[in-house]
N, C-alpha and C positions, 0 to 999 in steps of 0.2 A: 504494500500500500504506500503510495506517495503522498506527502503532505504538501498542500498548496500554500505557498507563503502569501503574506498580505498583498505584496505588489502584484503577484499573479492573479489574485482574486480581484483586485481593483481593475486590472486590465480587462478581465472578463466582464465586469460590470460596465466598464466604459464601452466595450464592444456592444453590449446589449443596448446601451443608450444610443448607439449609433455614432459614437465619437463626438457628440454634440456639446459636451461639457467643455468649459474653458480649461486648457492645459491637457486635453485628451491626447494630443499628438505626442507629447513627451511621455505620457503614461503608456500609450500603445506601443511606441517604438522602444521604450526602455532606456532612452537616452535623455540626459538633462538638456534643456534648451541651451543654445550657444551663448546667448546674452542673458545674464541674470544679474540682479543687484548684488553687490558685494556687501558683506557684513550686515545682512538682513537679520535683525534680531527682534524677538518679541519678548516683552516683559511678562511676569506673572499676572500683572493687571490686564495685559492684552489677552492672555489665555482665558482669564476669568470673563472678560468681555465677550470673547468668541463663544465660550461655554453658554453664556446667557442668551446670546443671539440664537445659537443652536437649540437651546431649550425652548425658546419662543417659537421656533419653526416646528420642532417636534417635541411637544411638552410631555411631561409625565402624566400618564392616565392609568389604566390598569396594567400598563407595561412601562418600564423605565423610559425616560425621555433621553434626548440627545446628550444632555449634560452627564448622564451616568456613563456614557461611552467615552468621556473625555474628548468631546468633539473639537474643542479648541486645539488640542495637541494634534489631532488629525488634520485640521485646517492648516495649521502652521507647517506641518510636514509637506502637505500637498503644495502650498504656495512656494515653499523653499525649493522643493524638488522638481515640480512639474510646470510652474509658471515661468514665462520669460520675463525680461525686465519690464516691458510695458504692462503686462498683466499684473506683475507684482506691484508696480507703482499704482495702477488702477485700484488694486485691492487695498493698499495702505491708505491712499487718498480717500477712497470710498468709506473706509472705517472711520477715518478722521471726520469726514463730512457727516456721516451718520451720527456720530457722537455729538458733534457741534450743533447740527440742525435739530436733533431730538431735544437737546437742552433748550435751544431757542424756542422751539415750538411748544414743548410741554412744561417748560420751567423747572425741570428736574433732570438729574443725570439718568441715563439709560439704566444703569446698574441699580438705581434706587426706585425706579418706576414700577408700576404694577404690570403684571403679565398682559393684562388687557390693553393698556396703553402701548406697550411694546408691540403687540400684535397689530393693533390699528396702524401704528406708524410703519411697520414693515410691509403691511398690505398696501398702504398708500404709496410706498416706494415702488412696489411691484406694479401698481397701476400706472404710476408715472413712467416707469420703464416701458410698459406696453404702449403707452400713448406717445412716447417720444419718437416713434418712427425710425428714421434713418440714424439719428444720433444715438439711440438706444442707451440713454442715460437714465438713471444711475446703474451702471453695469454691475456694481458690487452686489446688488440684491440677488442677481442670478448666480454670481460666484458663491455667495453665502448659502443660497438655497441648494445649489448643486453639491457643494461640499458637505453640507449637513446631511442631505439624503444619501449620498454615496458613503460617507463615513458611518452613518447610523446603520444602514442596512448591510454594510460589509463588516460590521463589528459582531462580536459574539452575541452581545445583548440583542441587537437588531435582528440577527439571523435566527436566533433560537427563541426569543421571547415575543418579538413583534411578528415574525414570520414563522411558518412551520419549517422545521429543519430535519433532514434525514441525512446522516453522514454518508458520504460517497466513498467507496462504491456501493451503490444500492441497487435494488432491482428496478426494472422498468415495469410500470403498470400503466398501460395505455388507456384504461377506462377506470378512473377513480371517481368514486361517488362524491358529489359536492353537496354540502349542506349550507343553507343560507347562514352567513356570518362566519364561515370558515376563513382562517387566515391564509394569505398567499404562501406559496412555497419559496424557501430561500434558495 
């Protein structure tokens, strides 16, 4: 039995998504982008901020949320390893903009705000992105959404608690009974 490492699993997920996520080319080829920012560092506060954003996107319900998977660490790894310099800059600038604009609009820091205020703000960012047409700003919302979903569902928690998981190699069953409310397969 061979064990699939995390990078191989992520490549598989990126292929299933059709390579549409930002940074997918580096992930699929296994090569780091040629141009990347030097000395790109994230503080513990940055990781906590990313964890809270991830938790807003995939909150804890009857299954653990994105924060339980240490989604901030996953996002940092992906930005450092798979994003080119332009994408890294867009990510950092977008996070700074998100933090500054949230405080200006809501009168509170993102980290201190309620989950509902955070969700309303992130949804408004997504709508702004959809309405922006050719400029597709603010792109950071797609980066955050893609990284959160990819990181969560490729984690052990996401694959085994949010999805149904059967260790491979498993058997093929071409006709499985579906019951309303069943979780998707990992």
